[in-house]
N, CA and C atoms as an extended XYZ file, in Angstrom:
549
Properties=species:S:1:pos:R:3:atomname:S:1:resname:S:1:resid:I:1 pbc="F F F"
N        99.147       99.024      142.625 N   MET     1
C        99.562       99.310      141.264 CA  MET     1
C        99.927      100.788      141.155 C   MET     1
N       101.025      101.069      140.498 N   ALA     2
C       101.504      102.435      140.347 CA  ALA     2
C       100.588      103.228      139.423 C   ALA     2
N       100.500      104.501      139.712 N   ARG     3
C        99.713      105.384      138.866 CA  ARG     3
C       100.402      105.521      137.506 C   ARG     3
N        99.640      105.507      136.423 N   PRO     4
C       100.255      105.645      135.097 CA  PRO     4
C       101.019      106.964      134.986 C   PRO     4
N       102.049      106.953      134.179 N   SER     5
C       102.827      108.174      133.940 CA  SER     5
C       101.945      109.219      133.259 C   SER     5
N       102.392      110.468      133.311 N   ALA     6
C       101.653      111.540      132.638 CA  ALA     6
C       101.522      111.231      131.150 C   ALA     6
N       102.581      110.702      130.546 N   ARG     7
C       102.547      110.358      129.122 CA  ARG     7
C       101.456      109.325      128.842 C   ARG     7
N       101.395      108.284      129.685 N   ASP     8
C       100.368      107.258      129.493 CA  ASP     8
C        98.975      107.806      129.749 C   ASP     8
N        98.812      108.669      130.748 N   ARG     9
C        97.499      109.272      131.011 CA  ARG     9
C        97.053      110.125      129.826 C   ARG     9
N        97.997      110.816      129.215 N   ILE    10
C        97.670      111.628      128.039 CA  ILE    10
C        97.206      110.731      126.891 C   ILE    10
N        97.951      109.663      126.634 N   LEU    11
C        97.548      108.732      125.569 CA  LEU    11
C        96.211      108.072      125.894 C   LEU    11
N        96.004      107.688      127.154 N   ASP    12
C        94.720      107.103      127.560 CA  ASP    12
C        93.585      108.078      127.273 C   ASP    12
N        93.787      109.342      127.633 N   SER    13
C        92.752      110.358      127.402 CA  SER    13
C        92.515      110.581      125.916 C   SER    13
N        93.573      110.597      125.154 N   TYR    14
C        93.444      110.754      123.709 CA  TYR    14
C        92.606      109.612      123.128 C   TYR    14
N        92.870      108.392      123.582 N   GLU    15
C        92.078      107.241      123.127 CA  GLU    15
C        90.603      107.428      123.465 C   GLU    15
N        90.319      107.758      124.718 N   VAL    16
C        88.925      107.918      125.161 CA  VAL    16
C        88.233      108.983      124.322 C   VAL    16
N        88.880      110.117      124.132 N   LEU    17
C        88.265      111.201      123.368 CA  LEU    17
C        88.089      110.831      121.901 C   LEU    17
N        89.054      110.121      121.328 N   LEU    18
C        88.881      109.668      119.947 CA  LEU    18
C        87.673      108.758      119.820 C   LEU    18
N        87.537      107.813      120.745 N   ILE    19
C        86.437      106.863      120.688 CA  ILE    19
C        85.098      107.568      120.904 C   ILE    19
N        85.049      108.463      121.872 N   GLU    20
C        83.785      109.122      122.218 CA  GLU    20
C        83.387      110.235      121.250 C   GLU    20
N        84.370      110.997      120.759 N   ARG    21
C        84.047      112.195      119.981 CA  ARG    21
C        84.527      112.175      118.542 C   ARG    21
N        85.519      111.372      118.253 N   GLY    22
C        86.109      111.378      116.919 CA  GLY    22
C        87.214      112.417      116.835 C   GLY    22
N        88.042      112.308      115.818 N   PRO    23
C        89.238      113.153      115.725 CA  PRO    23
C        88.968      114.632      115.466 C   PRO    23
N        87.867      114.960      114.835 N   LEU    24
C        87.630      116.353      114.465 CA  LEU    24
C        87.332      117.254      115.663 C   LEU    24
N        86.842      116.678      116.753 N   GLU    25
C        86.483      117.480      117.924 CA  GLU    25
C        87.584      117.541      118.979 C   GLU    25
N        88.717      116.939      118.697 N   ILE    26
C        89.776      116.871      119.699 CA  ILE    26
C        90.762      118.018      119.513 C   ILE    26
N        91.060      118.664      120.633 N   THR    27
C        92.111      119.680      120.676 CA  THR    27
C        93.139      119.250      121.705 C   THR    27
N        94.317      119.836      121.618 N   LEU    28
C        95.330      119.548      122.630 CA  LEU    28
C        94.829      119.963      124.013 C   LEU    28
N        94.086      121.083      124.070 N   ASP    29
C        93.519      121.536      125.346 CA  ASP    29
C        92.560      120.504      125.926 C   ASP    29
N        91.706      119.915      125.075 N   SER    30
C        90.731      118.941      125.584 CA  SER    30
C        91.426      117.669      126.070 C   SER    30
N        92.489      117.254      125.400 N   VAL    31
C        93.228      116.070      125.830 CA  VAL    31
C        93.926      116.354      127.161 C   VAL    31
N        94.553      117.517      127.269 N   ALA    32
C        95.239      117.882      128.517 CA  ALA    32
C        94.253      117.923      129.675 C   ALA    32
N        93.106      118.558      129.461 N   ALA    33
C        92.105      118.658      130.530 CA  ALA    33
C        91.617      117.275      130.946 C   ALA    33
N        91.339      116.426      129.985 N   HIS    34
C        90.857      115.074      130.282 CA  HIS    34
C        91.913      114.269      131.039 C   HIS    34
N        93.188      114.472      130.702 N   ALA    35
C        94.282      113.733      131.341 CA  ALA    35
C        94.665      114.316      132.700 C   ALA    35
N        94.168      115.517      132.986 N   GLY    36
C        94.516      116.153      134.258 CA  GLY    36
C        95.927      116.700      134.277 C   GLY    36
N        96.394      117.145      133.110 N   VAL    37
C        97.717      117.770      133.023 CA  VAL    37
C        97.550      119.141      132.380 C   VAL    37
N        98.556      119.982      132.566 N   SER    38
C        98.516      121.285      131.908 CA  SER    38
C        98.808      121.102      130.423 C   SER    38
N        98.463      122.105      129.642 N   LYS    39
C        98.786      122.023      128.218 CA  LYS    39
C       100.302      121.958      128.040 C   LYS    39
N       101.039      122.680      128.875 N   GLY    40
C       102.499      122.612      128.826 CA  GLY    40
C       102.998      121.203      129.120 C   GLY    40
N       102.347      120.523      130.058 N   GLY    41
C       102.710      119.135      130.373 CA  GLY    41
C       102.462      118.222      129.194 C   GLY    41
N       101.347      118.431      128.513 N   LEU    42
C       101.060      117.643      127.310 CA  LEU    42
C       102.114      117.927      126.244 C   LEU    42
N       102.413      119.219      126.041 N   LEU    43
C       103.375      119.580      124.995 CA  LEU    43
C       104.783      119.086      125.309 C   LEU    43
N       105.093      118.891      126.588 N   TYR    44
C       106.387      118.321      126.962 CA  TYR    44
C       106.523      116.906      126.392 C   TYR    44
N       105.439      116.136      126.451 N   HIS    45
C       105.458      114.751      125.970 CA  HIS    45
C       105.124      114.648      124.481 C   HIS    45
N       104.224      115.499      124.030 N   PHE    46
C       103.752      115.456      122.643 CA  PHE    46
C       103.669      116.896      122.140 C   PHE    46
N       104.603      117.274      121.303 N   GLY    47
C       104.704      118.665      120.869 CA  GLY    47
C       103.653      119.124      119.881 C   GLY    47
N       102.810      118.205      119.399 N   SER    48
C       101.784      118.564      118.420 CA  SER    48
C       100.732      117.461      118.374 C   SER    48
N        99.653      117.730      117.643 N   LYS    49
C        98.642      116.677      117.448 CA  LYS    49
C        99.235      115.505      116.667 C   LYS    49
N       100.132      115.790      115.728 N   ASP    50
C       100.777      114.703      114.986 CA  ASP    50
C       101.628      113.844      115.914 C   ASP    50
N       102.336      114.468      116.845 N   ALA    51
C       103.153      113.712      117.798 CA  ALA    51
C       102.261      112.869      118.708 C   ALA    51
N       101.096      113.406      119.061 N   LEU    52
C       100.139      112.652      119.875 CA  LEU    52
C        99.634      111.433      119.099 C   LEU    52
N        99.291      111.640      117.845 N   ARG    53
C        98.881      110.524      116.984 CA  ARG    53
C        99.996      109.490      116.867 C   ARG    53
N       101.221      109.964      116.671 N   ASP    54
C       102.347      109.046      116.538 CA  ASP    54
C       102.546      108.232      117.818 C   ASP    54
N       102.333      108.851      118.972 N   GLY    55
C       102.417      108.124      120.241 CA  GLY    55
C       101.366      107.034      120.322 C   GLY    55
N       100.169      107.339      119.857 N   LEU    56
C        99.090      106.351      119.838 CA  LEU    56
C        99.441      105.194      118.895 C   LEU    56
N        99.991      105.507      117.742 N   LEU    57
C       100.334      104.472      116.768 CA  LEU    57
C       101.492      103.606      117.269 C   LEU    57
N       102.445      104.207      117.962 N   GLU    58
C       103.525      103.418      118.571 CA  GLU    58
C       102.948      102.466      119.618 C   GLU    58
N       101.979      102.961      120.384 N   ARG    59
C       101.321      102.106      121.379 CA  ARG    59
C       100.597      100.954      120.698 C   ARG    59
N        99.903      101.236      119.600 N   LEU    60
C        99.197      100.185      118.866 CA  LEU    60
C       100.173       99.111      118.400 C   LEU    60
N       101.295       99.518      117.851 N   GLU    61
C       102.273       98.538      117.379 CA  GLU    61
C       102.817       97.708      118.549 C   GLU    61
N       103.124       98.348      119.670 N   ARG    62
C       103.642       97.623      120.832 CA  ARG    62
C       102.616       96.633      121.357 C   ARG    62
N       101.358       97.075      121.503 N   LEU    63
C       100.306       96.185      122.006 CA  LEU    63
C       100.025       95.048      121.025 C   LEU    63
N       100.106       95.320      119.738 N   THR    64
C        99.905       94.267      118.737 CA  THR    64
C       101.030       93.238      118.829 C   THR    64
N       102.253       93.704      118.994 N   GLU    65
C       103.374       92.768      119.141 CA  GLU    65
C       103.199       91.904      120.386 C   GLU    65
N       102.729       92.504      121.490 N   GLU    66
C       102.468       91.734      122.712 CA  GLU    66
C       101.358       90.715      122.470 C   GLU    66
N       100.325       91.112      121.726 N   ASP    67
C        99.216       90.213      121.416 CA  ASP    67
C        99.680       89.065      120.526 C   ASP    67
N       100.554       89.348      119.580 N   LEU    68
C       101.111       88.292      118.725 CA  LEU    68
C       101.885       87.273      119.559 C   LEU    68
N       102.644       87.739      120.534 N   ALA    69
C       103.393       86.826      121.405 CA  ALA    69
C       102.436       85.955      122.209 C   ALA    69
N       101.352       86.544      122.700 N   LEU    70
C       100.352       85.759      123.426 CA  LEU    70
C        99.707       84.724      122.507 C   LEU    70
N        99.436       85.111      121.269 N   ALA    71
C        98.838       84.175      120.308 CA  ALA    71
C        99.771       82.998      120.040 C   ALA    71
N       101.047       83.290      119.872 N   ARG    72
C       102.019       82.219      119.603 CA  ARG    72
C       102.096       81.221      120.759 C   ARG    72
N       101.904       81.706      121.987 N   ALA    73
C       102.030       80.855      123.176 CA  ALA    73
C       100.699       80.283      123.656 C   ALA    73
N        99.615       80.631      122.995 N   ALA    74
C        98.282       80.221      123.456 CA  ALA    74
C        98.111       78.704      123.380 C   ALA    74
N        97.663       78.097      124.489 N   PRO    75
C        97.485       76.641      124.492 CA  PRO    75
C        96.454       76.156      123.478 C   PRO    75
N        95.463       76.987      123.152 N   GLU    76
C        94.428       76.574      122.204 CA  GLU    76
C        94.859       76.744      120.759 C   GLU    76
N        96.034       77.321      120.528 N   GLY    77
C        96.519       77.539      119.174 CA  GLY    77
C        96.222       78.954      118.710 C   GLY    77
N        96.949       79.353      117.700 N   VAL    78
C        96.877       80.717      117.175 CA  VAL    78
C        95.476       81.062      116.663 C   VAL    78
N        94.889       80.168      115.894 N   VAL    79
C        93.594       80.466      115.273 CA  VAL    79
C        92.511       80.682      116.323 C   VAL    79
N        92.387       79.735      117.251 N   ARG    80
C        91.350       79.870      118.282 CA  ARG    80
C        91.628       81.065      119.187 C   ARG    80
N        92.891       81.348      119.466 N   TYR    81
C        93.235       82.551      120.239 CA  TYR    81
C        92.741       83.788      119.490 C   TYR    81
N        93.063       83.871      118.212 N   TYR    82
C        92.674       85.029      117.411 CA  TYR    82
C        91.150       85.206      117.396 C   TYR    82
N        90.429       84.130      117.165 N   LEU    83
C        88.968       84.222      117.107 CA  LEU    83
C        88.381       84.569      118.482 C   LEU    83
N        88.896       83.932      119.540 N   ARG    84
C        88.387       84.199      120.897 CA  ARG    84
C        88.642       85.645      121.298 C   ARG    84
N        89.841       86.140      121.036 N   THR    85
C        90.151       87.511      121.459 CA  THR    85
C        89.452       88.551      120.585 C   THR    85
N        89.011       88.158      119.408 N   ALA    86
C        88.209       89.083      118.599 CA  ALA    86
C        86.944       89.473      119.354 C   ALA    86
N        86.455       88.568      120.196 N   VAL    87
C        85.261       88.833      121.007 CA  VAL    87
C        85.649       89.366      122.381 C   VAL    87
N        86.587       88.712      123.063 N   THR    88
C        86.865       89.077      124.450 CA  THR    88
C        87.622       90.384      124.599 C   THR    88
N        88.451       90.768      123.641 N   ASP    89
C        89.135       92.051      123.757 CA  ASP    89
C        88.136       93.186      123.860 C   ASP    89
N        87.034       93.069      123.141 N   VAL    90
C        85.999       94.101      123.156 CA  VAL    90
C        85.247       94.078      124.482 C   VAL    90
N        84.813       92.911      124.904 N   THR    91
C        83.976       92.834      126.104 CA  THR    91
C        84.765       93.145      127.371 C   THR    91
N        86.056       92.853      127.380 N   GLN    92
C        86.873       93.137      128.558 CA  GLN    92
C        87.544       94.500      128.473 C   GLN    92
N        87.316       95.208      127.387 N   ASN    93
C        87.879       96.544      127.186 CA  ASN    93
C        89.388       96.543      127.435 C   ASN    93
N        90.071       95.585      126.851 N   LEU    94
C        91.508       95.464      127.012 CA  LEU    94
C        92.227       96.622      126.327 C   LEU    94
N        93.430       96.954      126.798 N   PRO    95
C        94.168       98.070      126.191 CA  PRO    95
C        94.326       97.949      124.683 C   PRO    95
N        94.611       96.750      124.179 N   VAL    96
C        94.780       96.598      122.739 CA  VAL    96
C        93.480       96.943      122.003 C   VAL    96
N        92.350       96.613      122.596 N   HIS    97
C        91.066       96.959      121.970 CA  HIS    97
C        90.862       98.475      121.949 C   HIS    97
N        91.069       99.113      123.093 N   ARG    98
C        90.859      100.573      123.158 CA  ARG    98
C        91.770      101.293      122.174 C   ARG    98
N        93.033      100.883      122.131 N   THR    99
C        93.973      101.543      121.228 CA  THR    99
C        93.581      101.295      119.780 C   THR    99
N        93.147      100.081      119.467 N   ASN   100
C        92.716       99.761      118.113 CA  ASN   100
C        91.480      100.581      117.726 C   ASN   100
N        90.508      100.660      118.621 N   MET   101
C        89.294      101.420      118.319 CA  MET   101
C        89.605      102.906      118.125 C   MET   101
N        90.489      103.450      118.963 N   ALA   102
C        90.873      104.852      118.814 CA  ALA   102
C        91.571      105.075      117.477 C   ALA   102
N        92.447      104.158      117.118 N   THR   103
C        93.161      104.272      115.842 CA  THR   103
C        92.192      104.193      114.673 C   THR   103
N        91.207      103.313      114.780 N   LEU   104
C        90.227      103.194      113.703 CA  LEU   104
C        89.461      104.501      113.489 C   LEU   104
N        89.298      105.298      114.538 N   ARG   105
C        88.635      106.598      114.378 CA  ARG   105
C        89.488      107.550      113.541 C   ARG   105
N        90.797      107.333      113.529 N   LEU   106
C        91.707      108.181      112.752 CA  LEU   106
C        91.864      107.732      111.306 C   LEU   106
N        91.704      106.444      111.059 N   VAL   107
C        92.081      105.822      109.792 CA  VAL   107
C        91.463      106.484      108.565 C   VAL   107
N        90.217      106.861      108.627 N   LEU   108
C        89.551      107.401      107.439 CA  LEU   108
C        90.158      108.703      106.944 C   LEU   108
N        90.691      109.508      107.861 N   ASN   109
C        91.197      110.826      107.484 CA  ASN   109
C        92.701      110.966      107.634 C   ASN   109
N        93.380      109.884      107.976 N   ASP   110
C        94.799      109.997      108.271 CA  ASP   110
C        95.550      108.827      107.632 C   ASP   110
N        96.255      109.075      106.539 N   PRO   111
C        96.943      107.980      105.848 CA  PRO   111
C        98.037      107.319      106.700 C   PRO   111
N        98.639      108.058      107.596 N   ILE   112
C        99.668      107.453      108.462 CA  ILE   112
C        99.014      106.460      109.415 C   ILE   112
N        97.887      106.830      110.010 N   ALA   113
C        97.157      105.915      110.894 CA  ALA   113
C        96.676      104.701      110.115 C   ALA   113
N        96.218      104.914      108.897 N   ALA   114
C        95.766      103.790      108.066 CA  ALA   114
C        96.916      102.844      107.774 C   ALA   114
N        98.090      103.383      107.500 N   GLU   115
C        99.259      102.554      107.198 CA  GLU   115
C        99.656      101.698      108.402 C   GLU   115
N        99.691      102.296      109.586 N   VAL   116
C       100.080      101.547      110.787 CA  VAL   116
C        99.020      100.505      111.132 C   VAL   116
N        97.760      100.874      111.024 N   SER   117
C        96.680       99.931      111.309 CA  SER   117
C        96.749       98.735      110.362 C   SER   117
N        96.974       98.997      109.107 N   LEU   118
C        97.109       97.917      108.117 CA  LEU   118
C        98.331       97.055      108.409 C   LEU   118
N        99.432       97.687      108.800 N   ARG   119
C       100.636       96.927      109.128 CA  ARG   119
C       100.370       95.966      110.293 C   ARG   119
N        99.675       96.449      111.335 N   CYS   120
C        99.357       95.591      112.481 CA  CYS   120
C        98.437       94.444      112.070 C   CYS   120
N        97.454       94.729      111.233 N   MET   121
C        96.574       93.673      110.736 CA  MET   121
C        97.373       92.643      109.926 C   MET   121
N        98.310       93.120      109.121 N   ASN   122
C        99.122       92.206      108.312 CA  ASN   122
C       100.032       91.334      109.173 C   ASN   122
N       100.450       91.830      110.332 N   TRP   123
C       101.233       90.993      111.239 CA  TRP   123
C       100.407       89.788      111.673 C   TRP   123
N        99.120       90.023      111.959 N   PHE   124
C        98.263       88.897      112.326 CA  PHE   124
C        97.997       88.006      111.118 C   PHE   124
N        97.836       88.577      109.946 N   ARG   125
C        97.650       87.765      108.734 CA  ARG   125
C        98.867       86.847      108.549 C   ARG   125
N       100.061       87.397      108.697 N   ASP   126
C       101.274       86.593      108.542 CA  ASP   126
C       101.331       85.472      109.575 C   ASP   126
N       100.971       85.780      110.817 N   LEU   127
C       100.982       84.758      111.861 CA  LEU   127
C        99.965       83.659      111.553 C   LEU   127
N        98.771       84.058      111.137 N   LEU   128
C        97.758       83.055      110.793 CA  LEU   128
C        98.215       82.197      109.621 C   LEU   128
N        98.858       82.801      108.649 N   THR   129
C        99.339       82.053      107.492 CA  THR   129
C       100.401       81.023      107.899 C   THR   129
N       101.184       81.353      108.931 N   GLU   130
C       102.170       80.394      109.440 CA  GLU   130
C       101.503       79.185      110.101 C   GLU   130
N       100.284       79.366      110.604 N   HIS   131
C        99.641       78.324      111.408 CA  HIS   131
C        98.433       77.673      110.749 C   HIS   131
N        98.119       78.084      109.547 N   VAL   132
C        96.988       77.503      108.829 CA  VAL   132
C        97.524       76.946      107.513 C   VAL   132
N        97.087       75.735      107.193 N   ASP   133
C        97.625       75.032      106.023 CA  ASP   133
C        97.434       75.791      104.710 C   ASP   133
N        96.318       76.455      104.550 N   ASP   134
C        95.966       77.079      103.277 CA  ASP   134
C        95.905       78.604      103.436 C   ASP   134
N        96.605       79.381      102.597 N   PRO   135
C        96.599       80.842      102.721 CA  PRO   135
C        95.206       81.471      102.604 C   PRO   135
N        94.347       80.922      101.744 N   LEU   136
C        93.001       81.467      101.623 CA  LEU   136
C        92.207       81.217      102.901 C   LEU   136
N        92.372       80.059      103.505 N   THR   137
C        91.694       79.782      104.769 CA  THR   137
C        92.209       80.722      105.854 C   THR   137
N        93.507       81.005      105.858 N   ALA   138
C        94.064       81.962      106.817 CA  ALA   138
C        93.414       83.333      106.626 C   ALA   138
N        93.223       83.734      105.388 N   GLU   139
C        92.559       85.021      105.098 CA  GLU   139
C        91.111       85.000      105.585 C   GLU   139
N        90.426       83.863      105.395 N   LEU   140
C        89.050       83.739      105.879 CA  LEU   140
C        88.989       83.825      107.406 C   LEU   140
N        89.952       83.224      108.094 N   VAL   141
C        90.013       83.320      109.551 CA  VAL   141
C        90.174       84.784      109.956 C   VAL   141
N        91.052       85.496      109.274 N   LEU   142
C        91.252       86.922      109.551 CA  LEU   142
C        89.946       87.694      109.380 C   LEU   142
N        89.247       87.441      108.293 N   LEU   143
C        87.983       88.136      108.022 CA  LEU   143
C        86.900       87.769      109.029 C   LEU   143
N        86.822       86.500      109.405 N   VAL   144
C        85.846       86.085      110.413 CA  VAL   144
C        86.161       86.764      111.747 C   VAL   144
N        87.443       86.799      112.110 N   GLY   145
C        87.832       87.473      113.345 CA  GLY   145
C        87.465       88.944      113.329 C   GLY   145
N        87.689       89.600      112.203 N   GLU   146
C        87.318       91.012      112.078 CA  GLU   146
C        85.806       91.184      112.204 C   GLU   146
N        85.052       90.264      111.615 N   GLY   147
C        83.593       90.326      111.728 CA  GLY   147
C        83.126       90.103      113.154 C   GLY   147
N        83.728       89.148      113.863 N   LEU   148
C        83.387       88.916      115.272 CA  LEU   148
C        83.699       90.158      116.099 C   LEU   148
N        84.841       90.748      115.825 N   TYR   149
C        85.272       91.953      116.541 CA  TYR   149
C        84.266       93.080      116.328 C   TYR   149
N        83.882       93.289      115.083 N   MET   150
C        82.949       94.367      114.759 CA  MET   150
C        81.576       94.108      115.367 C   MET   150
N        81.092       92.884      115.266 N   ARG   151
C        79.778       92.557      115.831 CA  ARG   151
C        79.778       92.792      117.333 C   ARG   151
N        80.822       92.363      117.995 N   THR   152
C        80.902       92.532      119.440 CA  THR   152
C        81.039       94.001      119.805 C   THR   152
N        81.813       94.760      119.034 N   ALA   153
C        81.994       96.185      119.312 CA  ALA   153
C        80.692       96.963      119.153 C   ALA   153
N        79.846       96.532      118.231 N   LEU   154
C        78.594       97.238      117.971 CA  LEU   154
C        77.475       96.847      118.918 C   LEU   154
N        77.542       95.634      119.478 N   SER   155
C        76.459       95.155      120.320 CA  SER   155
C        76.966       94.057      121.244 C   SER   155
N        76.580       94.135      122.506 N   GLU   156
C        76.977       93.097      123.451 CA  GLU   156
C        76.064       91.872      123.347 C   GLU   156
N        74.971       91.970      122.646 N   ASP   157
C        74.064       90.833      122.493 CA  ASP   157
C        74.786       89.688      121.801 C   ASP   157
N        74.675       88.515      122.376 N   GLY   158
C        75.223       87.338      121.738 CA  GLY   158
C        76.694       87.100      121.986 C   GLY   158
N        77.344       87.944      122.794 N   THR   159
C        78.779       87.771      123.026 CA  THR   159
C        79.090       86.408      123.610 C   THR   159
N        78.360       85.994      124.651 N   ASN   160
C        78.605       84.676      125.236 CA  ASN   160
C        78.318       83.579      124.230 C   ASN   160
N        77.304       83.771      123.412 N   SER   161
C        76.987       82.801      122.372 CA  SER   161
C        78.136       82.703      121.379 C   SER   161
N        78.704       83.830      120.998 N   LEU   162
C        79.833       83.817      120.072 CA  LEU   162
C        81.037       83.132      120.697 C   LEU   162
N        81.321       83.438      121.950 N   LEU   163
C        82.458       82.799      122.623 CA  LEU   163
C        82.284       81.294      122.692 C   LEU   163
N        81.066       80.866      122.964 N   GLY   164
C        80.784       79.442      123.059 CA  GLY   164
C        80.895       78.719      121.731 C   GLY   164
N        80.929       79.472      120.638 N   ARG   165
C        80.984       78.846      119.315 CA  ARG   165
C        82.322       78.998      118.613 C   ARG   165
N        83.351       79.471      119.309 N   ILE   166
C        84.654       79.675      118.662 CA  ILE   166
C        85.183       78.374      118.075 C   ILE   166
N        85.097       77.276      118.831 N   ASP   167
C        85.584       75.994      118.300 CA  ASP   167
C        84.763       75.557      117.091 C   ASP   167
N        83.461       75.771      117.157 N   ILE   168
C        82.602       75.404      116.025 CA  ILE   168
C        82.972       76.236      114.795 C   ILE   168
N        83.201       77.526      115.005 N   ILE   169
C        83.580       78.405      113.893 CA  ILE   169
C        84.903       77.941      113.297 C   ILE   169
N        85.888       77.676      114.163 N   ALA   170
C        87.198       77.228      113.670 CA  ALA   170
C        87.073       75.904      112.925 C   ALA   170
N        86.276       74.994      113.462 N   ASN   171
C        86.081       73.704      112.779 CA  ASN   171
C        85.358       73.884      111.450 C   ASN   171
N        84.388       74.768      111.402 N   ARG   172
C        83.644       75.020      110.170 CA  ARG   172
C        84.568       75.563      109.084 C   ARG   172
N        85.544       76.357      109.516 N   LEU   173
C        86.528       76.872      108.569 CA  LEU   173
C        87.528       75.797      108.152 C   LEU   173
N        87.440       74.628      108.809 N   ASP   174
C        88.339       73.509      108.536 CA  ASP   174
C        89.780       73.967      108.631 C   ASP   174
N        90.082       74.597      109.773 N   VAL   175
C        91.388       75.185      109.989 CA  VAL   175
C        92.379       74.117      110.405 C   VAL   175
N        93.432       74.000      109.657 N   GLY   176
C        94.527       73.127      110.021 CA  GLY   176
C        95.556       73.924      110.790 C   GLY   176
N        95.332       74.140      112.084 N   ASP   177
C        96.245       74.927      112.917 CA  ASP   177
C        97.507       74.117      113.137 C   ASP   177
N        98.611       74.634      112.647 N   GLN   178
C        99.882       73.918      112.705 CA  GLN   178
C       100.665       74.254      113.973 C   GLN   178
N        99.993       74.717      115.017 N   SER   179
C       100.695       75.124      116.226 CA  SER   179
C       101.102       73.929      117.066 C   SER   179
N       100.698       72.743      116.676 N   GLY   180
C       101.046       71.552      117.429 CA  GLY   180
C       100.061       71.240      118.529 C   GLY   180
N        98.955       71.972      118.584 N   VAL   181
C        97.960       71.759      119.618 CA  VAL   181
C        96.865       70.876      119.057 C   VAL   181
N        96.497       69.851      119.794 N   GLU   182
C        95.419       68.969      119.363 CA  GLU   182
C        94.071       69.563      119.761 C   GLU   182
N        93.096       69.452      118.877 N   HIS   183
C        91.729       69.967      119.159 CA  HIS   183
C        90.738       68.855      118.984 C   HIS   183
């Protein structure tokens, strides 16, 4: 596998530092050092902290779009895919999870990050609404998925138990998944 580009290493480091330290403790120097590039190298790709944030948000949108495509093609259907990945993205530390968690560290103090994060969440809401008979049930699926995601992110206890109950959770929600997949 090829080594990630300097730009990707910088974004990866920015994510790690956001998750570990939060946005207030991050400097361009600390991101450059963590990425193993000079500050000039960082500034070549990202001319400011705002440009670095914008790069992270572009990555979030791209990864969310890729995740939406996977959900649409999932053999278990959109709803079960969404609920399952709410748990597994965290435990497998997938790129979409890391980018989402890093973005969430920005959301409270950055209206642009909040706007992009909300837009990505709404893309999943729209997809769920396309595949669930009732809009309120689609909203409940979204909220349950967010709760599973948060529970898993805060504690690894019960992760396998949660994964084993995805079908039960979906059935309890009485989800009419219109993806054409029989359950």
